[in-house]
Structure formats: structure tokens, C-alpha cells
N, C-alpha and C positions, 0 to 999 in steps of 0.2 A: 962395486964402484959406488961411491957416495954421490948423490945428486941433491940439488936444493931447489925448492919451489916456494913461491910467495903468493899470497892472496890478500887484497886490501880490505880494511873496514870500509864503512860508508857513513855519509851524513845525508839525511833526507831534507831537501830544501823545502818541500811542501808535498802534501798528500799523505797524511798520517792516519793509520788504521783503515786505509782504503784497500790495501792489497788483498786481504782475505775477504773482501767484499767485491772482488772482481773489478776494482776500479783502477784509477790512474795514480801513479806515484812519480816523484821527480827527484831521485837521489843522485849522488855523485860518489864514486870510489875515491877515497882519500889516502894521503901518504902516511897512514899507520897500517901496518900489515902483520900478518902471521907468516912466519917463515919456517919451513920444515926441511931438515936434513934427513935424508932417507938412505938406508943401506939395505940391500936385499939379504934375505936369509934363505937357507936351504930347506927349512921346514915350513909348517903352515901356521906359524905363530907371528902375531904382530905385537911388538913391544913399544910402548909409549913412554917417553920421558920429556920433561920440560925444564927449562932453566928457571921457571917461576915456582915450581912445586918440588918438594923433596922426594916424593914417592914416584915409583915407576909402576906400570901396569901392563901385564901381558894377557892376551886372549887368543884362543884358537879361532881361525876363520870358519871352521865347520861346526861350531858349537850351536846346536839347535835350541838351547835353553838360555841363551845370552840375555842378560837383564841389565838395565841402566843402573849405575851406581850413584847417581845424583852428584856427580862431580865433573870436573873438566874433561875427563877421559871419555865421557859419554858421547861427546860430539864427534870425536875421531872414530871411536868404535862403531857408532851408529852408521857413519858414512861407509866405513869399510864393509860392514855386514850388508848394507843395502846394495852397494856395488857388486859385492861377491855373489849375491843371490839374484841379480837382475841382469845377467848377461855380460858381466865384467869379472870373471873369476880372477882372484888376486893371489899373488905370491906373498909369502911371509916377508916381514921387513922390520927393521928397527927404525923408529922415528924419533928425532929430537926436535922439539918445538920451541921456538922463540916467538914472542909477540910484542909489538909496540902499541897495539890497540888497547886503550884503557878499558879494563874490565868493569862492567856495571855502569858504564857511562852512556849507554844507548847508541854506541857507534859500531855495533855489530861485531864484537870480538868473537862471538860464537860462529857466525857465518864465515869469517876469515879463517878460523881454525878448521871448520868443516871443509871448505873449498881447497885450502892448501893441502890438507891431508888427503882428500879425495883425489886431487890432481896428481899428487906424488905417488900414491898407491897404484893408480891406474897406469901411470907412465912406466913405473919399474916392472909392472906386470905385462907390459907390451901392448897396452890399449891406447888408441888415439880417441879419447872420448870428446864429444862435442861440448862446447861451453853450456849449451842448453841442457843436455843430458846430465852434465855434472851438477848444474844448479838444481835440477829436479831431484837428483839423488840426495843431495844435501838437504833439500827441503823435506823429503820423505824421512830422512834420518831424524831431523829435528821434530817433525810432527809425530812420528810413530815410535821412535826409540827414546828420544829425550822426553817427549810428551808436551812440547810447547807448540800450540796450534797457530803458529805464525803463518803469514803468507810468503810469497816467493821473492819479495823485493830484495832482501838482504843478500840472499844467495845469488840472485840474478845480477845485481850490480857488482858483486865481488868477482863474478866470472866475466862480465861484459863491460866493465868500466872503461872509459875513454879519457885520455889525457885532456885537461883543460876544458872538460865538458861535463854536463849532467845528462841524464837519460830520462826521457819521458816514456814510461813503461805502461802499456796496457796489460794489466795483470790477468785479464781474461784470455786474450788472444796471444799474449806474449810478444806482440809486435812492439817495436820501440823506435824512438827517434832520438838521435844524438843532438843535443843543443849546446853549442859553444857558450862558455861563461864569459861575460864581459871582462876584458883585460883590466879595466879601470877599477874593478871591485875585488874584494878578497872574501873568502869564506873564513869566518872567525867563529870558533866553537868555544863556548864558555861552559866549563864543567862545574856544576854546583857542588860537587864532592859529596852529594847525598844520594842515597838510593833507598826509598822506603819499601818495606817488606810486602806491600800490597801488590807489587808489580806483576809477579808471575800469575797468581790466581786471578787478579783483576783483569788481566789480559784475556784469559780464557773466558771469563764471565762476560766481557764485552763482546767477544766473538759470538757467544751464545745469544746475547741480546740482539745482535744484528741478524742472526739466523731466524730468531723468533719474529722480528719485525718483517723480514722478507716473507716468511711463511704466512703471516697474518695478512699481508698484502697480496698474496698469491703469485709471487715471482721467485725465480731461482735465487737471486741475490739482490742486495740493495743497489747494485749497478743498474738494475732494470727499472728502478723507480724514478719517474720524472717528477719535477716540482709540482705539476698539476695533480698527479696521482697521489703524491704525499699529502697535499692539501686536502684531498678527498678523504683519505684514510686517517689522518693525524688524530682527530678527536676520538677515534675508536681505539687507539693504541694506549696502553698503560703509560703513565707519565715518563717513567725512566726509559722505556723502550722507544718512545717517541723522540726523546732527546738524543738517544744514541743514533737512531736513524737519521734525524735531522742533520747531525754533524756529518755523517758519511755521505749522504746525498749531496749536501752543499760542498763538501770537501772534494768530491770527485769532479764536480763542475769547476770549482775554483782552481784545481790543479791544472786542468787543461787550459784554462784561460791564462793562468800564470806562466806556463811554459811558452805559450804563444807570445805573450807580452815580452818575456825575456829574450826570445829569439829576435825580437825587433829592437832590443836595447832599452826597453822601458823599465829601468831599475826602480824608479819611484813607485810606479804602479805595482810592480812585482812585490816590493816591500810592503805595500798596503795589503796585498793578499796574504803575506806572511803573518802580519798582525791579526788579520781576520781569522786565519787558521788557528793561531794560538788562543784567541778568545773563544773559539768554538770548542777546542780541546779542553779548555778550562771550564767552560760553563755548561756545555751540552754533553761532551763525552766524559768529562770529569776525570781526566788522567793527568792533570797538572798537579802542582803542589806549591806551597808558599815560596820555596826557594826558586823554582823555575819562574814563577810569576814575578818575583823580585828581579831576577836577572833580566827578564824582558823589559821591565819598566826602567831599569837602570840604563839599558841599551837605548831605549826609545829617546832619551833626552840628550844622547851624545851627538856631537856634530859628525856628519859624514855617514850616519847609519841609515841605510835604505829600509831595512826591515829586520825583525827578530821574531823567533818563535821557539817553543820547545821542539826537540827532535827525538825520535825514538818512541818507545812504548809509553814512557811517562813515569810519574811518581818519583821524580828525581832524574839524575843524569845531566844532560846537556841542553843548551840552547844553540841554535845556529843563527848567526848574524851575517848579514850582507853589508859590508863596510867599504866605503871609498878608500882606495889604497893609501891616499895621502893622510888619512886619519887613523890608520890601524894602530900605530904606537900609542897615540893619545887614548884611543879607545881601550886598549889593554890596560893601561895604567889607571885610568879613571874608573872603569868598571870593577877592576880587581880591588881597588882601594875602597870603593863604596860598598861592595858586597861584603868585604871583610869587616868593615865598620858596622854594617847592619846585622851580620850573623855571627861574627867571630870566626868565620871559616875563610881560609885563603883559597880562592878558586884556582884551578888550572885553566889557562886560556891558550888555545892553539890557533895559529894561523895556518890553514891547510890549503893544499892545492889538489885539484882533481887529477887522478892518475889512471893508468891502464889497469885492466883486470888481471886475474890470476895468470901466472906465467912461470916457466922454469928460469932460474937464475943461471946465466952462463957467464963465464969469465974469459 
């Protein structure tokens, strides 16, 4: 019997590169999703196919020598193997995958793929897996099988997303608070349509920089560094390490404040925190690029814009903009035209809504 499962991508409103530092993030699941149609098999084989790629790939669940292939199938295979060997023995299955999450845009197409496949495989194998255990399994697959040392934000919001709300997540305790998004504002995502090649290696390098900074300050992670402690140690840190730590320490505090402000309806102040976040990502963490900076500056001068910033790992991808609902159409037209004139690139601009997390599709 064929069944269908879906998991959303995400946009992070604020709190960038803080999740792997045990800090706070503030994402929302969005109405772009990976959908899996799954059919059980009688053997121990999982076969993967996608409407987006011509090739199919099969693998045995009990292969002790499985290795990543450095392609889209790694995310699904990694999750299957992690689940299978961590208390959720799986049955064989055929999976057909569709996704509306733009690839390479920083909207977490990989986590949506991991979560949808993991939920589907667990369900047809007779397991009722908790959302948290699923998120952890997907994170382990991405860290250990794929080799991307990301934090848990993407997988967590794909499993725990709430309609019309963002989630303030403590990435250390995994406690979270659901924060309703103001009905008067819209989440508008601007895709620069560029993705520079530095993204993967630079991400891991920055994580290493953060771990180095924490070690030199004698704490488990940068989450444990207060502003006073950083002021005491800053001059002793190498310049690059100091800048990386500065961004993370300030961004963790900024994210908590921003979520509290939005809870009280403070759109203008929340927007100011978004701009501060982008400037820190550009100048201290150095993960922005010319196209992202241009997109933020184009948004800044539009009427009805509360705030704008890059979102995702960086070096291309998207910006997230909080825009007064009355000005959304004007914003889309003006920003698209100005960006195209400046770069020769026609951007994609999406007006998104916050949606629920992963679920089975029933008819």
C-alpha cells in the first residue's frame, strides 16, 4: 500500500550560525516541502527515485560499508541507515521524492528531504517515532554520513513547525517556544539565484573557528561566553577567531531579544535586529556576498519593510524580509526590477506562510 509523507523547508528569521554553538535560533517552517511516496518491499532494499533527477539508486539496509556518494541520495540513505541501526529497524521500500524547496537557496531542502524520508521509512516499518528522535536522527545523518557539520535547527523546525508561527529554539536544551507571527506582516524571501562555491567548506571552517574560540576561553561552547567574559579575552584571540566569536555571542543575545519583541508586536524593533544580524554576518562572520548585501540594501529603502537579512549558511541564497502586507506586491516588483538592473539576474521572490511540520498526507 502506497503512503505519502511531507516535510517543510524553513526560513530563519534571526539567529544565524548560532545553532552549532548551543545558542538560540528563530526559524519558521514554510510552505515549500519535500514529499515522499513510499511503497513497502518484501526484501531489505531501499530504492530512491526523484522527479528532479533521472537516476535511481538502491542500497541494502544491512550494508556495513555504505559510503556517501556526494549527491542528493546521501540525505535519504544516511537517515535510513541511522534509523535502522539506532533502534528503529526498517523494512525495504521504494521511495519516489518530489520537492518544491529551491535547491541551494538556503531554505533547507536537505532537511526537508531527510525528515520526509525518515518519517516515511519509520512509519511503513511500524515505528511511531517522536518528532525529536526523528530530528536527531536526521541531524546525525547529515553530520556523520553526509559530512556537513550543521546544527539541529533545520531538522528541528521541519519536524516541529507550527502554522502561522515561528519557533524560538534553545539548541542546547532543545526547549522551544512557539511565537505567533503578526497577521499584518508577510515573510518575503528573495532568492539571489547565486550560490558561491565556498559555502560547504567555509561552513565547517567557521564551526572550527567557533570551537577554537570557546576552547581558548575555557568554556564548552560560545553559548557560555558573556559579554563581560568576551571583553576580557578578546584581545588575546587571533583577529579572525575574535570576529567569529563576536558575531555568535552577540547573535545569541540578539535572537532572544528579537523573539521577545516580536511576541509583543514590535515589528519595527524586530526589523532593526534583522538589519544588525545581517551586518554582523557580513562584517564579523564574513558569510555574506555582494548579491546578498545588494538585496538587503534594495529592501531597506522600500516602503513597508520592517527588516531584511541574509538567511541560511551564506555565500549566496536568499534574504528574508518582513514586509507590511499592504506593500508586498510593490515590494516584489520594485526589488526584482532593481536587482535585475544591477546584476542582470532575474531573482525569484516568494511570499511564504509558516506551516506545520512533517506529517502524513491523508485524503
